[in-house]
C-alpha positions as CSV (number, residue, x, y, z in Angstrom):
1,M,36.4,164.5,143.4
2,T,39.2,164.1,141.6
3,K,41.5,162.4,142.6
4,P,44.6,164.6,143.4
5,S,48.0,163.1,140.9
6,I,51.3,160.4,141.8
7,Y,54.4,160.1,140.6
8,Y,54.9,156.8,140.8
9,F,58.7,156.6,139.2
10,I,59.9,152.7,136.6
11,G,62.7,152.3,139.0
12,I,62.9,154.8,141.4
13,K,66.1,153.1,143.1
14,G,68.1,154.3,140.2
15,T,70.9,157.2,141.0
16,G,68.9,160.1,139.5
17,M,65.2,158.3,139.6
18,A,65.8,158.6,143.9
19,A,67.0,161.8,143.6
20,L,64.6,162.9,141.4
21,A,62.0,161.4,143.8
22,L,63.1,162.9,146.5
23,I,62.6,166.6,144.7
24,L,59.4,166.4,144.2
25,H,58.3,165.6,147.7
26,D,59.9,168.0,149.4
27,M,57.7,170.0,146.8
28,G,55.3,168.4,147.9
29,E,54.2,165.7,145.7
30,T,52.6,162.7,145.9
31,V,55.8,160.2,145.0
32,A,56.0,156.8,144.7
33,G,58.0,153.5,142.8
34,S,58.9,150.5,142.2
35,D,62.5,148.5,142.0
36,I,63.8,145.1,142.2
37,S,63.6,144.1,146.0
38,K,67.1,144.2,146.1
39,H,68.6,146.7,148.9
40,T,70.6,149.8,147.2
41,F,72.7,152.5,149.4
42,T,69.6,154.9,147.7
43,Q,66.8,153.0,149.6
44,G,67.5,155.1,152.6
45,P,66.9,158.4,151.8
46,L,63.3,157.6,150.0
47,E,62.4,155.2,152.6
48,A,63.1,158.4,155.6
49,A,60.8,160.2,153.9
50,G,58.1,157.8,153.6
51,I,58.2,156.8,150.2
52,P,56.3,153.4,148.5
53,I,58.4,150.9,147.0
54,Y,56.3,148.6,145.2
55,D,58.4,145.1,143.8
56,F,57.1,145.7,139.6
57,S,53.4,145.4,138.7
58,E,51.5,146.3,135.8
59,A,48.5,147.0,138.6
60,N,50.3,149.3,141.0
61,L,49.7,152.4,137.4
62,K,46.4,153.9,138.3
63,D,44.6,156.8,136.0
64,N,45.5,159.5,138.7
65,M,49.2,158.5,137.7
66,I,52.7,161.0,135.9
67,V,54.9,158.6,135.0
68,I,58.1,158.6,135.1
69,A,60.7,156.5,133.9
70,G,63.8,155.0,134.5
71,N,66.7,154.8,131.8
72,A,67.8,151.3,131.9
73,F,64.6,150.5,131.2
74,N,63.0,150.1,128.0
75,D,60.1,150.2,126.8
76,D,58.9,146.6,127.2
77,Q,59.7,147.1,131.1
78,I,55.5,144.9,131.1
79,E,54.6,148.7,134.0
80,I,56.0,151.3,130.8
81,Q,54.0,149.0,128.9
82,Q,51.0,148.8,130.7
83,A,51.7,152.7,132.1
84,K,51.7,153.6,127.7
85,T,48.1,151.5,127.9
86,M,46.7,152.9,129.7
87,G,47.2,156.4,128.0
88,L,49.2,158.0,131.2
89,P,51.5,161.1,131.2
90,F,54.4,159.7,130.2
91,Y,58.5,160.6,130.6
92,R,61.4,159.6,130.6
93,Y,63.9,160.7,132.9
94,H,65.9,162.8,132.1
95,E,63.1,164.4,130.0
96,Y,61.6,165.5,133.0
97,V,64.6,166.7,134.9
98,G,64.7,169.1,131.6
99,K,61.2,170.3,132.3
100,L,62.2,170.9,135.6
101,M,65.0,173.5,135.9
102,A,62.8,175.9,133.5
103,N,62.3,177.8,136.2
104,Y,65.8,177.4,137.6
105,T,69.0,179.6,137.0
106,S,70.7,175.9,136.1
107,I,73.3,174.5,136.8
108,G,74.4,171.1,135.6
109,V,77.2,169.0,134.9
110,A,78.9,167.0,132.6
111,G,81.9,165.2,131.7
112,T,82.7,161.5,131.4
113,H,84.0,161.4,134.3
114,G,84.0,163.6,137.8
115,K,79.7,164.5,136.9
116,T,78.9,163.9,140.6
117,S,81.3,165.1,142.8
118,T,82.0,168.1,141.8
119,T,77.8,168.2,141.9
120,G,77.9,167.6,145.1
121,L,80.3,170.2,145.6
122,L,78.3,172.8,144.3
123,A,74.7,171.8,145.5
124,H,76.3,171.9,149.2
125,V,78.5,175.2,149.3
126,L,75.7,177.3,146.9
127,K,73.1,175.6,149.2
128,G,75.0,177.0,152.5
129,I,74.6,180.2,150.4
130,D,71.8,180.6,149.0
131,K,68.9,178.9,148.7
132,T,69.4,175.3,145.6
133,A,67.4,172.7,145.0
134,Y,69.5,169.8,143.3
135,L,70.4,166.7,141.5
136,I,73.1,164.5,142.3
137,G,73.9,161.4,141.2
138,D,73.9,159.2,144.8
139,G,70.9,159.2,144.5
140,M,70.4,162.9,146.8
141,G,67.9,165.5,146.1
142,K,66.5,168.8,147.5
143,G,64.2,170.4,145.7
144,L,62.6,174.2,146.4
145,K,59.8,175.5,144.7
146,D,61.2,179.5,144.9
147,A,64.7,178.7,144.5
148,R,67.6,180.6,142.9
149,F,69.9,177.2,142.0
150,F,68.9,174.3,140.5
151,V,71.8,172.1,140.6
152,F,71.7,169.3,138.5
153,E,73.8,166.2,136.9
154,A,74.0,166.2,133.4
155,D,74.1,162.6,131.7
156,E,76.0,161.8,128.5
157,Y,74.4,158.9,128.5
158,R,72.7,157.6,125.7
159,R,72.6,161.4,124.9
160,H,70.3,161.4,127.2
161,F,71.3,165.4,128.3
162,L,70.4,166.6,124.8
163,A,66.9,167.7,126.8
164,Y,68.4,170.3,128.9
165,H,69.5,174.0,127.9
166,P,71.0,175.0,130.8
167,D,72.1,178.7,131.6
168,Y,76.0,177.6,133.2
169,L,77.7,174.6,132.3
170,I,80.2,172.2,133.6
171,M,83.1,169.7,130.8
172,T,85.0,168.1,133.7
173,N,85.6,166.1,130.6
174,I,86.3,164.0,127.6
175,D,86.6,160.3,127.7
176,F,85.4,158.1,125.6
177,D,82.8,155.6,127.8
178,H,79.2,153.8,127.2
179,P,80.8,151.7,123.8
180,D,77.3,149.8,124.3
181,C,76.1,153.7,123.0
182,Y,79.0,156.0,121.0
183,K,80.6,154.4,118.2
184,D,84.1,155.6,119.0
185,I,85.4,159.3,120.9
186,D,83.9,161.2,117.8
187,D,80.6,160.4,118.4
188,V,81.9,161.5,122.4
189,V,82.7,164.3,122.0
190,A,79.9,164.8,119.1
191,A,77.4,164.0,121.7
192,F,79.1,167.2,123.9
193,Q,79.6,169.3,121.4
194,T,75.3,169.3,120.8
195,E,75.4,170.0,124.4
196,A,77.6,173.1,124.3
197,N,75.2,174.8,121.6
198,Q,72.0,174.7,124.1
199,V,74.0,176.4,126.4
200,Q,72.4,179.9,128.2
201,K,74.8,181.5,129.5
202,A,78.2,179.8,129.8
203,L,80.1,176.8,129.4
204,F,83.1,175.7,132.0
205,V,85.9,173.8,130.8
206,W,88.6,171.9,132.1
207,G,90.8,173.5,130.0
208,D,94.0,170.7,129.2
209,D,91.4,168.1,128.0
210,E,91.8,168.1,124.5
211,H,88.7,167.0,122.9
212,L,87.3,170.2,125.2
213,K,89.4,172.7,123.3
214,K,87.5,172.1,120.3
215,I,84.2,172.1,121.6
216,T,82.2,175.6,121.0
217,A,79.8,178.0,122.2
218,N,77.2,180.2,121.0
219,V,77.8,182.1,125.3
220,P,81.5,182.7,126.7
221,I,83.5,179.8,127.0
222,Y,85.7,179.8,130.5
223,S,88.2,177.3,130.8
224,Y,89.5,176.3,134.5
225,G,93.0,174.8,135.8
226,L,96.6,174.7,136.6
227,K,98.2,176.4,134.0
228,D,98.4,180.5,133.0
229,T,96.4,180.2,130.3
230,D,93.2,179.4,132.6
231,D,90.5,181.7,133.0
232,F,90.3,180.0,135.7
233,Q,93.8,178.7,137.4
234,A,94.6,177.2,141.0
235,V,98.0,178.5,142.2
236,N,100.6,177.8,145.4
237,I,98.5,174.0,145.5
238,K,99.1,172.5,148.7
239,R,98.3,168.9,148.8
240,T,98.8,167.0,152.6
241,T,97.2,164.3,154.4
242,T,94.2,166.0,155.7
243,G,93.0,168.1,152.6
244,S,94.4,170.5,150.0
245,E,94.0,173.7,149.8
246,F,94.6,176.8,146.7
247,D,94.9,180.0,145.7
248,A,91.8,181.2,142.2
249,L,93.4,183.7,140.1
250,H,90.3,185.2,137.2
251,H,92.7,186.6,134.1
252,G,95.7,186.7,136.7
253,K,94.1,188.4,139.9
254,N,93.4,186.8,142.9
255,I,89.5,186.5,144.0
256,G,90.3,184.0,146.7
257,H,92.3,181.0,148.8
258,Y,90.2,178.0,149.5
259,S,91.0,174.9,151.5
260,V,88.8,171.5,150.7
261,P,88.8,168.8,152.4
262,L,89.2,166.5,149.9
263,F,92.4,164.6,147.9
264,G,93.5,164.3,144.5
265,E,94.6,166.5,141.8
266,H,91.1,165.7,140.7
267,S,89.2,167.7,144.0
268,I,90.6,170.9,143.1
269,L,89.8,171.2,139.2
270,N,86.1,170.1,140.7
271,S,86.3,173.5,143.4
272,L,88.4,175.3,141.0
273,A,85.2,175.0,138.1
274,V,83.0,175.4,141.1
275,V,84.2,178.5,142.1
276,G,84.2,179.9,138.2
277,I,80.6,179.2,138.4
278,S,80.2,181.5,141.4
279,Y,81.8,183.5,140.9
280,L,80.4,184.7,137.3
281,E,77.7,184.7,140.0
282,K,79.3,187.3,142.4
283,I,78.9,185.0,145.3
284,D,80.6,186.6,147.7
285,A,84.9,184.6,148.6
286,A,84.1,184.4,152.4
287,K,80.8,183.0,152.4
288,L,81.9,180.8,149.0
289,A,85.2,179.2,151.1
290,A,84.3,178.6,154.9
291,E,80.8,176.1,152.8
292,F,84.6,174.6,150.7
293,L,85.1,173.6,154.2
294,T,82.0,171.9,155.3
295,Y,81.7,169.6,152.8
296,K,81.4,166.3,154.0
297,G,81.4,164.1,149.8
298,A,79.1,162.6,147.4
299,K,78.1,159.0,148.9
300,R,80.5,156.0,147.2
301,R,83.0,158.7,146.1
302,F,86.4,158.0,148.3
303,A,83.5,157.6,151.5
304,E,86.0,156.3,154.3
305,K,86.0,153.8,157.1
306,D,87.6,152.4,160.5
307,I,87.8,148.9,161.0
308,A,90.3,147.1,163.4
309,D,93.6,148.6,161.2
310,I,92.7,148.7,157.6
311,K,91.2,151.4,156.1
312,I,88.4,151.1,154.6
313,I,87.4,153.5,150.4
314,D,84.6,153.0,148.9
315,D,84.1,154.4,145.7
316,Y,82.0,153.9,142.4
317,A,85.3,154.5,140.0
318,H,84.9,152.2,137.5
319,H,86.8,153.4,134.8
320,P,91.0,153.3,134.5
321,S,90.9,157.4,134.4
322,E,88.2,157.3,137.7
323,I,90.5,154.3,139.0
324,N,93.8,156.7,138.3
325,A,92.1,159.7,140.5
326,T,90.8,157.5,143.2
327,L,94.6,156.1,144.2
328,D,95.2,159.3,143.7
329,A,93.8,160.5,146.0
330,A,95.0,157.6,148.5
331,R,98.5,158.0,147.7
332,Q,97.8,161.3,149.0
333,K,96.3,161.0,152.0
334,F,98.1,158.2,153.3
335,P,101.1,157.9,152.0
336,D,103.2,155.5,154.0
337,R,100.5,153.0,154.2
338,Q,100.3,150.1,151.5
339,I,97.1,150.9,148.7
340,I,95.2,147.5,148.2
341,A,92.5,147.9,145.0
342,V,89.7,145.9,144.9
343,F,88.1,146.6,141.2
344,Q,85.4,145.0,140.0
345,P,84.4,145.0,136.0
346,H,81.6,147.1,135.2
347,T,79.9,146.4,131.8
348,Y,81.7,143.3,129.4
349,S,82.4,146.0,126.7
350,R,83.5,148.8,128.4
351,L,85.9,145.6,129.9
352,Q,87.2,145.2,126.1
353,A,87.1,148.6,125.3
354,L,89.6,149.4,127.1
355,L,91.6,146.5,129.0
356,E,94.6,148.0,128.3
357,G,93.1,151.7,130.6
358,F,92.4,149.0,133.4
359,V,95.8,147.3,133.0
360,Q,97.7,150.8,133.1
361,S,95.0,152.2,136.4
362,L,95.1,149.1,138.7
363,S,98.7,149.1,138.1
364,K,98.8,152.2,140.5
365,A,97.9,149.7,143.6
366,D,100.2,147.9,145.3
367,I,98.4,144.5,144.7
368,V,94.8,144.6,142.8
369,Y,91.9,141.6,143.7
370,L,89.5,141.2,141.1
371,T,85.2,140.6,141.4
372,D,83.7,138.5,138.2
373,I,82.0,141.2,135.9
374,F,79.1,142.3,137.2
375,G,77.9,142.6,134.5
376,S,74.4,144.8,135.2
377,I,70.3,145.7,132.8
378,R,72.5,146.4,129.8
379,E,74.6,143.9,129.1
380,N,74.6,140.3,131.1
381,S,77.9,139.0,128.9
382,G,80.7,140.0,126.2
383,N,83.5,138.9,124.8
384,I,85.8,138.9,127.7
385,T,86.5,137.1,130.9
386,I,87.7,139.0,134.6
387,Q,90.6,136.7,133.7
388,D,91.3,138.9,130.0
389,L,92.7,141.5,133.0
390,T,93.6,138.7,135.5
391,D,96.9,137.9,132.9
392,R,97.8,141.2,132.8
393,L,98.1,142.9,136.1
394,P,101.8,143.3,137.2
395,N,100.9,143.1,141.4
396,G,97.9,140.7,141.7
397,G,94.6,140.3,140.3
398,E,93.2,137.2,142.5
399,V,89.1,136.8,141.7
400,L,87.5,137.4,145.2
401,K,84.3,136.1,145.8
402,V,81.5,137.6,148.3
403,D,81.9,133.7,150.3
404,D,85.6,133.7,150.6
405,M,86.9,137.1,150.9
406,S,89.6,135.4,153.4
407,P,93.2,136.5,151.2
408,L,91.7,140.2,152.2
409,L,93.4,139.0,156.1
410,Q,97.1,138.8,155.4
411,Y,97.1,142.6,155.1
412,H,97.5,144.9,158.5
413,N,97.8,148.7,158.5
414,A,96.6,148.6,154.5
415,V,94.7,150.4,153.0
416,V,91.9,149.0,151.3
417,V,90.1,150.4,147.9
418,F,86.8,148.9,146.8
419,M,86.0,150.2,143.1
420,G,82.9,149.8,140.4
421,A,80.2,150.6,139.7
422,G,78.2,147.8,140.7
423,D,77.1,145.4,143.5
424,I,81.1,145.5,145.0
425,P,79.6,146.8,148.1
426,K,78.1,143.5,148.8
427,Y,81.6,142.6,148.3
428,E,83.3,144.9,151.0
429,V,81.0,144.3,153.3
430,A,81.5,141.4,153.3
431,Y,85.6,142.7,154.0
432,E,84.4,143.9,156.9
433,D,81.8,141.1,158.6
434,L,85.5,138.5,158.7
435,L,87.6,142.3,160.0
436,K,84.8,142.2,162.8
437,N,85.0,138.8,163.9
438,E,89.1,138.7,163.2
439,K,88.6,141.5,166.8
């Protein structure tokens, strides 16, 4: 008897990989995977689903496996080499996602910033209204064979999103990021243009983005934003310490009033994009508004915690534009409290390419602390040091060490915002332990 196939994920703890593994598990497939032994925030849902996670080893590969490899790994990784030697069916993560979405009304979210937040919000509201499968960049995924919608995050890194031909696509913005694989902003725009050409039904773009204004498509393009020139416009905006609300207009006609328990102007724009998609799919505005009210946010996106008299915020922000958005949200929700930023640069190349942008965005906090540069699987050295950022900051820049977070203990009734895409959570945990011991 032939053994049933096992979907084997190389790098299963990656955010997209973890989400895809959960999707296949939900659809009744047998799933396993491998990764580094270090604990990650994506690990809990995998373990709760009973998905085994192994250390990397050629011995893990079996004849009945279908292999899906994370995009962070090159072809010389030991398990990838073994899979190819054995002739196993082999996909890169983005290739399999492209294959999977063909069975649904697919809705992708692309953009240099805001992908995960928008995908999470879109998946939340749609799954409350109709059967929805989703793949979110915070490691969460849900599979349903009979779903109406498949909502997914479309990542531009190394042009991986070009594997996708979605029915709908939201483009939140285009900015220069990933200098390790894009030459300049024109190169990034060209990649987004290629992806726009592959959209099947409609494209949604933020109307204020100068680069998105250049994008063309073979399907209708709808702009969303705060101006009269936008196809979908947010008006009568109110931003309070409990959230944001607005009226949505489509070509001047009011199509609903929406309140979201989210903060920052970017959250209003993300919500408006979701309204636009839902409008085209003829989703009832009252049902949509009700689902918005129950959204709790994506993992590591403005996640809040209270310890002693400190409000701790954990956020994935790792680009100047994202830092701006996170600090804007913090100012909205906590207008009377001191904002302390703790930032970990993710890659050497990004810090070097966008150094002045980091200086400007971090300057919007009252005080800034830094950690050493994380590096990553992609790169572990560069022609820049953390001191290059420290020297330019007008509001601090002391470099914290994970074994001594005591400089933060001098602040009280403050908001401490931990930001970064690396292992910044370990600094946060160290600080939390100090606060608990101070009680």
